[in-house]
N, CA, C and O of each residue as an XYZ file, in Angstrom:
748
protein
N       0.751     -1.114      0.096
C       0.268     -0.260      0.097
C       0.884      1.305      0.118
O       1.995      1.488      0.616
N       0.181      2.329     -0.397
C       1.425      3.410     -0.738
C       1.497      4.316      0.757
O       2.154      5.309      0.444
N       1.172      4.423      2.056
C       1.462      5.074      2.367
C       1.747      3.909      3.609
O       1.525      4.192      4.786
N       2.326      2.419      3.136
C       2.901      1.866      4.158
C       1.955      0.800      5.295
O       2.347     -0.131      5.998
N       0.576      1.395      5.114
C      -0.451      0.309      6.092
C      -1.139     -0.434      4.719
O      -1.433      0.082      3.640
N      -1.269     -1.729      5.140
C      -2.767     -2.475      4.337
C      -3.750     -2.866      4.875
O      -3.738     -3.509      5.925
N      -5.098     -2.436      4.033
C      -6.107     -2.740      4.557
C      -6.269     -3.588      5.062
O      -5.403     -4.438      4.854
N      -7.539     -4.048      6.159
C      -8.037     -5.101      6.440
C      -9.387     -5.855      6.501
O     -10.250     -5.601      7.342
N      -9.472     -6.574      5.775
C     -11.100     -7.418      5.614
C     -11.669     -7.998      6.613
O     -12.674     -8.708      6.594
N     -10.725     -7.555      7.894
C     -11.006     -8.528      8.987
C     -12.534     -8.389      9.764
O     -13.192     -9.157     10.466
N     -12.774     -6.755      9.170
C     -14.463     -6.616      9.714
C     -15.244     -6.920      9.167
O     -16.392     -6.578      9.453
N     -14.933     -7.745      8.077
C     -15.939     -8.027      6.731
C     -16.172    -10.472      7.619
O     -17.101    -11.268      7.479
N     -15.043    -10.586      8.234
C     -15.482    -11.801      8.510
C     -16.857    -11.895      9.292
O     -17.828    -12.452      8.779
N     -16.889    -11.473     10.232
C     -17.820    -11.513     11.078
C     -19.431    -11.654     10.196
O     -19.609    -10.920      9.224
N     -20.290    -12.421     10.531
C     -21.630    -12.115      9.341
C     -22.254    -10.556      9.755
O     -22.381    -10.020     10.856
N     -22.503    -10.196      8.697
C     -23.294     -8.654      9.185
C     -25.007     -9.005      9.747
O     -25.751     -9.902      9.348
N     -25.268     -7.954     10.786
C     -26.067     -7.949     11.071
C     -27.331     -7.915     10.416
O     -27.286     -6.988      9.608
N     -28.233     -8.379     10.386
C     -29.359     -8.385      9.830
C     -30.666     -7.134      9.545
O     -31.530     -6.929      8.692
N     -30.100     -6.374     11.061
C     -30.531     -4.687     11.369
C     -30.262     -4.095     10.529
O     -31.214     -3.398     10.176
N     -28.919     -3.892      9.614
C     -28.184     -2.875      9.143
C     -27.327     -4.022      7.767
O     -26.108     -3.934      7.627
N     -28.016     -4.846      7.029
C     -27.758     -5.727      6.038
C     -29.007     -6.085      5.316
O     -30.155     -5.970      5.743
N     -28.690     -6.452      4.371
C     -29.801     -7.414      3.307
C     -29.222     -8.197      2.633
O     -28.170     -7.826      2.114
N     -29.730     -9.619      2.394
C     -29.134    -10.376      0.712
C     -29.692     -9.697     -0.238
O     -30.818     -9.206     -0.321
N     -28.600     -9.713     -1.120
C     -29.333     -9.543     -2.038
C     -30.262    -10.367     -3.179
O     -30.182    -11.594     -3.136
N     -31.174     -9.738     -4.236
C     -31.924    -11.059     -4.972
C     -31.798    -11.297     -5.786
O     -32.559    -12.053     -6.389
N     -30.517    -10.661     -6.378
C     -29.679    -11.316     -7.537
C     -28.601    -11.770     -7.077
O     -27.596    -11.079     -7.238
N     -28.471    -13.261     -6.260
C     -26.959    -13.186     -6.099
C     -26.804    -14.066     -4.413
O     -26.359    -15.153     -4.044
N     -27.418    -12.935     -3.780
C     -27.933    -13.754     -2.302
C     -26.450    -12.996     -1.380
O     -26.326    -13.137     -0.163
N     -25.690    -12.404     -2.031
C     -24.788    -11.915     -1.377
C     -25.003    -10.888     -0.147
O     -26.195    -10.770      0.139
N     -24.178    -10.166      0.597
C     -24.421     -8.975      1.381
C     -24.788     -7.803      1.271
O     -23.734     -7.288      0.899
N     -25.572     -6.934      1.326
C     -25.093     -5.443      1.015
C     -25.855     -4.508      2.272
O     -26.986     -4.498      2.758
N     -24.648     -3.777      2.498
C     -25.222     -3.131      3.802
C     -26.247     -2.087      3.080
O     -26.288     -1.882      1.867
N     -27.081     -1.459      4.087
C     -28.323     -1.146      3.963
C     -28.098      0.238      3.387
O     -29.005      0.633      2.654
N     -26.737      1.319      3.631
C     -26.176      2.130      3.351
C     -25.707      2.263      1.812
O     -25.603      3.330      1.207
N     -25.454      1.019      1.310
C     -25.058      0.751     -0.079
C     -25.816      0.552     -0.983
O     -26.817     -0.087     -0.657
N     -25.738      0.868     -2.088
C     -26.544      1.233     -3.468
C     -26.055      0.239     -4.562
O     -24.977      0.325     -5.151
N     -27.166     -0.880     -4.780
C     -27.005     -2.243     -5.793
C     -28.033     -2.308     -6.820
O     -29.064     -2.609     -6.218
N     -28.191     -2.229     -7.590
C     -28.855     -2.392     -8.758
C     -29.656     -3.610     -8.586
O     -29.228     -4.494     -7.844
N     -30.802     -3.748     -9.209
C     -31.278     -5.528     -9.640
C     -30.755     -5.913    -10.496
O     -30.771     -7.140    -10.585
N     -30.150     -5.288    -11.386
C     -29.317     -5.837    -12.376
C     -28.435     -6.500    -12.091
O     -28.274     -7.445    -12.864
N     -27.687     -6.428    -11.212
C     -26.129     -5.946    -10.226
C     -26.249     -7.738     -9.973
O     -27.300     -8.377     -9.930
N     -25.094     -8.186     -9.854
C     -25.190     -9.919     -9.289
C     -24.325     -9.505     -8.052
O     -23.540     -8.566     -8.181
N     -24.453    -10.262     -6.684
C     -23.997     -9.854     -5.760
C     -23.604    -11.166     -5.280
O     -24.294    -11.474     -4.308
N     -22.611    -12.205     -5.647
C     -22.429    -13.632     -5.053
C     -22.844    -13.671     -3.444
O     -23.033    -12.735     -2.666
N     -22.906    -14.946     -3.262
C     -23.244    -15.338     -1.834
C     -22.223    -14.627     -0.740
O     -22.777    -14.077      0.212
N     -21.236    -14.604     -0.780
C     -19.978    -14.651     -0.027
C     -19.593    -13.367     -0.327
O     -18.836    -12.971      0.560
N     -19.806    -12.382     -1.337
C     -19.667    -11.088     -1.299
C     -20.198    -10.182     -0.479
O     -21.345    -10.382     -0.080
N     -19.409     -8.887     -0.018
C     -19.785     -7.968      0.489
C     -20.032     -6.446     -0.071
O     -19.007     -5.989     -0.578
N     -20.782     -5.852     -0.087
C     -21.178     -4.275     -0.856
C     -21.458     -3.326      0.864
O     -22.533     -3.570      1.413
N     -20.896     -2.747      1.282
C     -20.568     -1.974      2.098
C     -20.705     -0.670      2.142
O     -20.807     -0.053      1.082
N     -20.734      0.006      3.392
C     -20.599      1.625      3.905
C     -21.775      2.365      2.516
O     -23.002      2.345      2.425
N     -20.688      2.963      1.600
C     -21.998      3.554      0.471
C     -21.674      3.222     -0.617
O     -21.911      3.960     -1.573
N     -21.124      2.174     -0.749
C     -20.616      1.353     -2.378
C     -21.383      1.018     -3.238
O     -22.275      0.172     -3.181
N     -21.050      1.706     -4.124
C     -21.886      1.197     -5.337
C     -21.920      0.078     -5.962
O     -20.907     -0.621     -5.970
N     -23.383     -0.441     -6.784
C     -22.899     -1.826     -7.780
C     -23.769     -1.622     -8.384
O     -24.889     -2.022     -8.066
N     -23.504     -0.881     -9.526
C     -24.402     -0.769    -10.943
C     -24.297     -1.761    -12.096
O     -23.450     -2.541    -12.531
N     -25.893     -1.272    -12.480
C     -25.418     -1.737    -14.394
C     -25.465     -3.540    -14.368
O     -26.093     -3.922    -13.380
N     -25.046     -4.455    -15.057
C     -24.950     -5.400    -15.241
C     -23.655     -5.961    -13.888
O     -23.672     -7.146    -13.555
N     -22.952     -5.295    -13.438
C     -21.358     -5.647    -12.511
C     -21.941     -6.379    -11.763
O     -23.018     -6.300    -11.170
N     -20.919     -7.341    -11.836
C     -20.637     -8.421    -10.627
C     -19.516     -8.750     -9.595
O     -18.330     -8.814     -9.919
N     -19.989     -8.959     -8.296
C     -18.952     -8.773     -7.244
C     -19.104    -10.194     -6.561
O     -19.921    -10.230     -5.641
N     -18.466    -11.328     -6.858
C     -18.307    -12.445     -6.630
C     -17.543    -13.097     -5.776
O     -16.695    -12.342     -5.299
N     -17.447    -14.740     -5.173
C     -16.841    -15.368     -4.814
C     -16.507    -14.169     -3.344
O     -17.275    -13.225     -3.527
N     -15.761    -13.946     -2.183
C     -15.285    -13.091     -1.324
C     -15.225    -11.698     -1.327
O     -15.198    -10.981     -0.327
N     -15.202    -11.299     -2.650
C     -14.910     -9.829     -2.847
C     -15.670     -9.213     -1.944
O     -16.638     -9.603     -1.292
N     -14.950     -7.924     -2.006
C     -15.778     -6.665     -1.078
C     -15.588     -5.764     -1.754
O     -14.532     -5.437     -2.295
N     -16.618     -5.257     -1.793
C     -16.766     -3.480     -2.707
C     -17.313     -2.411     -0.920
O     -18.332     -2.687     -0.286
N     -16.653     -1.664     -0.654
C     -16.747     -0.875      0.325
C     -16.421      0.524      0.436
O     -15.739      0.701     -0.573
N     -16.494      1.718      1.090
C     -16.680      3.223      1.220
C     -17.351      3.764      0.141
O     -18.416      3.155      0.040
N     -17.225      4.839     -0.948
C     -17.979      4.897     -1.706
C     -17.774      4.845     -3.064
O     -18.187      5.603     -3.942
N     -16.754      3.381     -3.169
C     -16.434      3.056     -4.717
C     -17.411      2.422     -5.169
O     -18.376      2.084     -4.482
N     -17.260      2.171     -6.467
C     -18.284      1.992     -7.423
C     -17.649      0.702     -8.638
O     -16.498      0.565     -9.054
N     -18.688      0.028     -8.910
C     -18.137     -0.897    -10.014
C     -19.782     -1.004    -10.524
O     -20.852     -1.049     -9.917
N     -19.464     -1.018    -11.682
C     -20.371     -0.351    -12.954
C     -20.288     -0.964    -14.226
O     -19.635     -1.980    -13.991
N     -20.525     -0.957    -15.291
C     -21.421     -1.267    -16.403
C     -21.219     -2.792    -16.333
O     -21.842     -3.320    -15.412
N     -20.473     -3.627    -17.117
C     -19.780     -5.312    -16.746
C     -19.118     -5.589    -16.006
O     -18.775     -6.769    -15.927
N     -18.685     -4.739    -15.218
C     -17.441     -4.855    -14.616
C     -17.398     -6.309    -13.510
O     -18.500     -6.731    -13.158
N     -16.576     -6.787    -13.171
C     -16.471     -7.748    -12.635
C     -14.874     -7.895    -11.146
O     -13.644     -7.928    -11.123
N     -15.876     -7.926    -10.321
C     -15.140     -8.227     -9.375
C     -14.738     -9.670     -8.148
O     -15.413     -9.900     -7.145
N     -13.855    -10.238     -8.454
C     -13.779    -11.675     -8.045
C     -12.835    -11.883     -7.145
O     -12.148    -10.898     -6.872
N     -12.488    -13.343     -6.348
C     -11.961    -13.639     -5.554
C     -11.831    -12.649     -4.738
O     -12.562    -11.659     -4.747
N     -10.772    -12.862     -3.875
C     -10.551    -11.678     -2.841
C     -10.494    -10.516     -2.332
O     -10.510    -10.242     -1.132
N     -10.407     -9.609     -3.461
C     -10.575     -8.447     -4.456
C     -11.423     -7.929     -3.699
O     -12.492     -8.372     -3.280
N     -10.712     -6.605     -3.473
C     -10.539     -5.602     -2.640
C     -10.986     -4.000     -2.901
O     -10.278     -3.128     -2.398
N     -12.286     -3.583     -3.770
C     -12.030     -2.184     -4.302
C     -12.849     -1.112     -3.275
O     -14.009     -1.330     -2.926
N     -12.240     -0.171     -2.932
C     -12.545      1.037     -1.968
C     -12.760      2.198     -1.999
O     -13.310      2.605     -3.023
N     -12.396      3.296     -0.819
C     -12.770      4.621     -0.994
C     -13.195      5.123     -2.394
O     -14.167      4.710     -3.026
N     -12.546      5.829     -2.680
C     -13.785      6.247     -3.772
C     -13.299      5.847     -5.446
O     -13.482      6.701     -6.314
N     -12.706      4.564     -5.792
C     -12.222      3.593     -6.989
C     -13.684      3.631     -7.400
O     -14.774      3.659     -6.828
N     -13.087      3.615     -9.020
C     -13.915      3.189    -10.148
C     -13.325      1.824    -10.211
O     -12.169      1.460     -9.993
N     -14.681      0.960    -10.656
C     -14.627     -0.259    -11.755
C     -15.249     -0.530    -12.259
O     -16.171     -1.203    -11.798
N     -15.153     -0.086    -13.978
C     -16.255     -0.036    -15.293
C     -15.795     -0.338    -16.348
O     -14.568     -0.387    -16.436
N     -16.640     -0.651    -17.534
C     -16.335     -1.002    -18.552
C     -16.730     -2.389    -18.311
O     -17.592     -2.588    -17.455
N     -16.123     -3.567    -19.068
C     -15.681     -5.452    -18.725
C     -14.689     -5.210    -18.044
O     -13.893     -5.959    -18.610
N     -13.880     -4.529    -16.918
C     -13.134     -4.619    -16.617
C     -13.094     -5.653    -15.453
O     -14.067     -5.981    -14.774
N     -11.770     -6.133    -15.320
C     -12.213     -7.568    -14.028
C     -10.699     -6.922    -13.043
O      -9.663     -6.347    -13.375
N     -11.121     -7.264    -12.085
C     -10.385     -6.913    -11.044
C     -10.475     -8.723    -10.003
O     -11.605     -9.202     -9.909
N      -9.705     -9.244     -9.572
C     -10.056    -10.407     -9.151
C      -8.462    -11.261     -8.133
O      -7.360    -10.714     -8.177
N      -8.603    -12.074     -7.640
C      -7.705    -12.644     -6.577
C      -7.133    -12.501     -5.373
O      -7.488    -13.332     -4.537
N      -6.124    -11.454     -4.936
C      -6.518    -10.408     -3.946
C      -6.471     -9.169     -4.194
O      -6.563     -8.405     -3.234
N      -6.286     -8.519     -5.793
C      -6.249     -7.292     -5.874
C      -6.814     -6.192     -5.276
O      -7.912     -6.399     -4.760
N      -6.477     -5.351     -5.220
C      -6.887     -3.980     -4.536
C      -6.939     -2.997     -5.211
O      -5.783     -2.729     -5.539
N      -7.822     -2.088     -5.733
C      -8.057     -0.816     -6.136
C      -8.328     -0.066     -4.989
O      -8.961     -0.511     -4.032
N      -7.946      0.863     -5.050
C      -8.014      1.830     -4.042
C      -7.913      3.499     -4.816
O      -7.663      3.859     -5.967
N      -8.215      4.180     -3.648
C      -7.945      5.937     -3.465
C      -9.159      6.144     -4.454
O     -10.301      5.730     -4.258
N      -8.666      6.934     -5.672
C      -9.712      7.663     -6.607
C      -9.324      6.445     -7.885
O     -10.087      6.139     -8.802
N      -8.669      6.177     -7.772
C      -8.068      4.600     -8.763
C      -9.373      4.202    -10.113
O     -10.565      3.895    -10.095
N      -8.391      4.410    -11.115
C     -10.450      3.843    -12.355
C      -9.145      2.362    -12.830
O      -7.926      2.194    -12.793
N     -10.187      1.705    -13.177
C      -9.833      0.848    -14.184
C     -11.273      0.400    -14.728
O     -12.371      0.212    -14.203
N     -10.652      0.302    -16.276
C     -12.089      0.587    -16.980
C     -11.448     -0.027    -18.125
O     -10.222     -0.062    -18.238
N     -12.427     -0.616    -19.164
C     -12.159     -0.837    -20.886
C     -12.584     -2.344    -20.558
O     -13.484     -2.940    -19.965
N     -11.595     -2.574    -21.174
C     -11.394     -4.502    -20.457
C      -9.953     -4.538    -19.956
O      -9.195     -5.436    -20.321
N      -9.567     -3.569    -19.122
C      -8.599     -3.618    -18.491
C      -8.325     -5.202    -17.241
O      -9.218     -6.045    -17.143
N      -7.264     -5.300    -16.595
C      -7.308     -6.413    -15.732
C      -6.378     -6.476    -14.360
O      -5.155     -6.577    -14.464
N      -6.922     -6.423    -13.287
C      -5.864     -6.090    -12.040
C      -6.354     -7.583    -11.370
O      -7.472     -7.981    -11.043
N      -4.725     -8.362    -11.302
C      -5.236     -9.680    -10.583
C      -3.898    -10.251     -9.427
O      -2.845     -9.706     -9.097
N      -4.326    -11.168     -9.158
C      -2.922    -11.572     -8.380
C      -2.924    -10.928     -7.103
O      -3.909    -11.151     -6.399
N      -2.061    -10.202     -6.668
C      -2.195     -9.275     -5.259
C      -1.537     -7.949     -5.725
O      -0.660     -7.352     -5.101
N      -2.152     -7.524     -7.058
C      -1.969     -6.011     -7.353
C      -2.505     -4.902     -6.489
O      -3.413     -4.728     -5.676
N      -1.295     -4.083     -7.173
C      -2.886     -2.836     -6.312
C      -2.802     -1.781     -7.306
O      -1.872     -1.474     -8.051
N      -3.914     -1.310     -7.170
C      -4.123      0.280     -8.266
C      -4.715      0.838     -7.153
O      -5.568      0.318     -6.435
N      -4.015      2.355     -7.012
C      -4.245      3.353     -6.200
C      -4.204      4.403     -6.299
O      -3.718      4.604     -7.412
N      -4.455      5.521     -5.728
C      -4.045      6.905     -6.078
C      -4.618      7.414     -6.532
O      -5.575      7.531     -5.766
N      -4.899      8.131     -7.725
C      -4.948      8.866     -8.930
C      -5.415      8.048    -10.287
O      -6.225      8.308    -11.177
N      -4.492      6.893    -10.021
C      -3.907      6.023    -11.344
C      -5.117      5.388    -12.120
O      -6.173      5.023    -11.603
N      -4.713      5.304    -13.723
C      -5.757      4.285    -14.132
C      -5.017      3.629    -15.309
O      -4.040      3.784    -16.041
N      -6.051      2.806    -15.066
C      -5.400      0.967    -15.978
C      -6.867      0.956    -17.119
O      -7.922      0.509    -16.669
N      -6.825      1.393    -18.344
C      -7.790      0.747    -18.979
C      -6.940      0.260    -20.457
O      -5.716      0.129    -20.454
N      -7.991     -0.036    -21.996
C      -8.107     -0.380    -22.708
C      -7.800     -1.834    -22.084
O      -8.280     -2.075    -20.976
N      -6.996     -2.853    -22.758
C      -6.849     -4.221    -22.464
C      -5.472     -4.720    -21.154
O      -5.088     -5.819    -20.755
N      -4.972     -2.978    -20.748
C      -3.972     -3.620    -20.346
C      -4.095     -4.444    -18.836
O      -5.203     -4.722    -18.378
N      -3.169     -4.702    -18.319
C      -3.276     -6.021    -17.223
C      -2.064     -5.681    -16.144
O      -0.959     -5.801    -16.672
N      -2.026     -5.303    -14.816
C      -1.443     -5.751    -13.731
C      -1.595     -6.285    -13.003
O      -2.444     -6.031    -12.148
N      -0.850     -7.268    -12.998
C      -0.455     -8.638    -11.787
C       1.002     -9.009    -11.314
O       2.109     -8.475    -11.371
N       0.479    -10.167    -10.825
C       1.614    -10.438     -9.108
C       1.823     -9.188     -8.340
O       0.897     -8.379     -8.282
N       2.968     -8.947     -7.735
C       2.856     -8.213     -6.615
C       2.755     -6.583     -7.048
O       2.806     -5.641     -6.257
N       2.571     -6.486     -8.768
C       2.647     -5.089     -9.471
C       1.966     -3.922     -8.245
O       0.948     -4.227     -7.623
N       2.774     -2.410     -7.988
C       1.721     -1.785     -7.918
C       1.608     -0.090     -9.041
O       2.444      0.686     -9.505
N       0.503     -0.161     -9.057
C       0.420      1.444     -9.961
C      -0.455      2.518     -9.153
O      -1.642      2.455     -8.832
N       0.624      3.658     -8.893
C      -0.368      4.883     -8.061
C       0.032      5.898     -8.827
O       0.533      5.812     -9.949
N      -0.257      7.126     -8.039
C       0.062      8.310     -8.173
C      -0.910      9.119     -8.675
O      -1.928      9.522     -8.113
N      -0.440      9.363     -9.993
C      -1.434      9.756    -11.263
C      -1.007      8.733    -12.618
O      -1.697      8.674    -13.636
N      -0.030      8.133    -12.458
C      -0.024      6.954    -13.158
C      -0.355      6.323    -14.679
O      -0.454      5.182    -14.225
N      -0.548      6.175    -15.771
C      -1.101      5.677    -16.217
C      -1.220      4.107    -17.330
O      -0.495      4.283    -18.309
N      -1.601      3.363    -17.354
C      -1.574      2.191    -17.778
C      -2.928      1.461    -18.803
O      -4.057      1.072    -18.505
N      -2.205      1.512    -20.040
C      -3.227      1.791    -21.233
C      -2.796      0.432    -22.508
O      -1.888     -0.270    -22.954
N      -3.924      0.698    -22.582
C      -3.365     -0.332    -24.645
C      -3.739     -1.719    -23.962
O      -4.703     -2.158    -23.335
N      -2.359     -2.250    -24.440
C      -1.844     -4.105    -24.422
C      -0.941     -4.166    -23.124
O      -0.706     -5.208    -22.513
N      -0.497     -2.993    -22.806
C       0.481     -3.012    -21.803
C       0.089     -3.955    -20.589
O      -1.011     -4.311    -20.166
N       1.498     -4.254    -20.146
C       1.379     -5.357    -19.204
C       2.690     -4.722    -17.788
O       3.904     -4.524    -17.825
N       1.654     -4.587    -16.703
C       2.448     -4.757    -15.528
C       2.744     -5.701    -14.355
O       1.846     -5.890    -13.535
N       3.978     -6.333    -14.203
C       3.953     -7.653    -13.674
C       4.756     -7.398    -12.826
O       5.190     -6.251    -12.713
N       5.291     -8.753    -11.741
C       6.054     -9.143    -11.261
C       5.867     -8.063    -10.036
O       4.744     -7.696     -9.688
N       6.880     -7.664     -9.517
C       7.142     -6.473     -8.538
C       7.346     -5.298     -9.426
O       8.335     -4.627     -9.132
N       6.947     -5.063    -10.008
C       7.194     -3.321    -10.792
C       5.904     -2.501    -10.010
O       4.791     -2.707     -9.527
N       6.742     -1.594    -10.214
C       5.834     -0.320     -9.844
C       5.921      0.975    -10.823
O       6.970      1.520    -11.166
N       4.299      1.445    -11.293
C       4.653      2.679    -11.926
C       3.923      3.572    -11.227
O       2.958      3.128    -10.605
N       4.203      4.960    -11.172
C       3.943      5.781    -10.354
C       3.824      7.319    -10.517
O       3.725      7.388    -11.742
N       3.777      8.433    -10.122
C       3.521      9.407     -9.915
C       3.252      9.587    -11.984
O       2.550      8.827    -12.652
N       3.897     10.559    -12.421
C       2.703     10.259    -13.647
C       3.307     10.167    -14.901
O       3.383     10.816    -15.944
N       3.683      9.195    -14.449
C       4.709      7.558    -15.742
C       3.396      7.030    -16.306
O       2.330      6.873    -15.711
N       3.649      6.828    -17.370
C       2.797      6.420    -18.445
C       3.150      5.225    -18.977
O       4.200      5.465    -19.573
N       2.810      3.738    -19.150
C       3.225      2.636    -19.590
C       1.756      2.300    -20.788
O       0.599      2.107    -20.413
N       2.229      2.310    -22.222
C       1.033      1.944    -23.323
C       1.939      1.303    -24.373
O       3.069      0.824    -24.277
N       1.113      1.438    -25.394
C       1.169      0.535    -26.363
C       1.358     -1.061    -25.839
O       0.514     -1.416    -25.017
N       2.244     -1.932    -26.177
C       2.376     -3.255    -26.107
C       3.549     -3.679    -24.918
O       4.097     -4.778    -24.830
N       3.755     -2.586    -24.104
C       5.194     -2.393    -23.503
C       5.060     -3.492    -22.017
O       4.081     -3.744    -21.314
N       6.190     -3.869    -21.955
C       5.864     -4.715    -20.699
C       6.473     -4.003    -19.399
O       7.133     -3.053    -19.822
N       6.523     -4.037    -18.342
C       7.293     -3.508    -17.165
C       7.108     -4.951    -16.170
O       6.011     -5.458    -15.934
N       8.354     -5.447    -15.685
C       8.539     -6.654    -14.972
C       9.156     -5.968    -14.308
O       9.404     -4.766    -14.218
N       9.597     -7.604    -13.425
C      10.806     -7.836    -12.197
C      10.524     -6.648    -11.191
O       9.467     -6.137    -10.820
N      11.976     -6.364    -10.852
C      11.768     -5.478     -9.697
C      11.569     -3.656    -10.230
O      11.737     -2.700     -9.472
N      11.258     -3.588    -11.403
C      11.684     -2.326    -12.473
C      10.475     -0.845    -11.628
O       9.290     -1.018    -11.344
N      10.976     -0.018    -11.496
C      10.326      1.033    -10.997
C      10.028      2.302    -12.366
O      11.007      2.578    -13.060
N       9.067      2.802    -12.585
C       8.652      3.288    -13.866
C       8.128      5.154    -12.761
O       7.077      5.470    -12.204
N       9.070      5.681    -12.869
C       8.094      6.933    -12.236
C       8.277      8.177    -12.787
O       8.614      8.241    -13.969
N       8.032      9.691    -11.812
C       8.197     10.409    -12.466
C       7.373     10.942    -13.480
O       6.198     11.135    -13.165
N       7.803     11.280    -14.869
C       6.766     11.671    -16.232
C       7.227     10.726    -16.903
O       6.892     10.959    -18.064
N       8.054      9.381    -16.843
C       8.933      8.407    -17.887
C       7.505      8.113    -18.468
O       6.371      8.100    -17.989
N       8.143      7.841    -19.920
C       7.007      6.770    -20.820
C       7.838      5.947    -21.148
O       9.023      6.051    -21.467
N       6.487      4.282    -20.965
C       7.106      3.646    -21.867
C       6.222      3.166    -22.760
O       5.003      3.183    -22.594
N       6.871      2.674    -23.841
C       5.740      2.552    -25.389
C       6.467      1.358    -25.817
O       7.639      1.038    -25.617
N       5.547      0.778    -26.435
C       5.991     -0.637    -27.592
C       5.854     -1.745    -26.884
O       5.230     -1.981    -25.850
N       6.734     -2.606    -27.797
C       7.016     -4.501    -27.662
C       7.653     -4.825    -26.654
O       7.226     -5.663    -25.860
N       9.227     -3.969    -26.467
C       9.764     -4.674    -25.686
C      10.156     -4.664    -24.290
O      10.208     -3.463    -24.024
N      10.451     -5.291    -23.286
C      10.272     -5.585    -22.181
C      11.419     -4.506    -21.943
O      12.390     -4.178    -22.626
N      10.568     -3.764    -19.781
C      11.255     -3.325    -19.534
C      12.154     -3.277    -18.255
O      13.111     -2.505    -18.201
């Protein structure tokens, strides 16, 4: 996590109290009374939507995934595994967040992008197009990862950096400041 802390979902382990939560009719997942979930969205039986989060349109929250705070999952986006979408992050289009991935801050994952494994996208970062962020990679600050770019392993893309085209950033590489990585090569 950017500030050295790791969010905890241990408060999601205890069963919700019926007075503050209800089961979503499409999937049976837990929805806090303060959250908003469209009837067309799917919330799986182990998934949770809490606080003031929104799940709209035909979005899917499944497995043991959690959407919380003021985060939004919409269109036909999918959040699964043990993924966590929180703060005011947005996952939209046909984007996928899965595994133990986290999307937080004011970050946006959209288009057909995918964030998975133990990757983190935060701050004001944007991941879009067909881009993928996976492994233990981190994208944060105001960084952009787009097109068919891949950020993986323990790589970090931060600040105002951009990774696009078919570029691959891997290993323990850090792309920062106003750096631009473009093309088919590995970094």
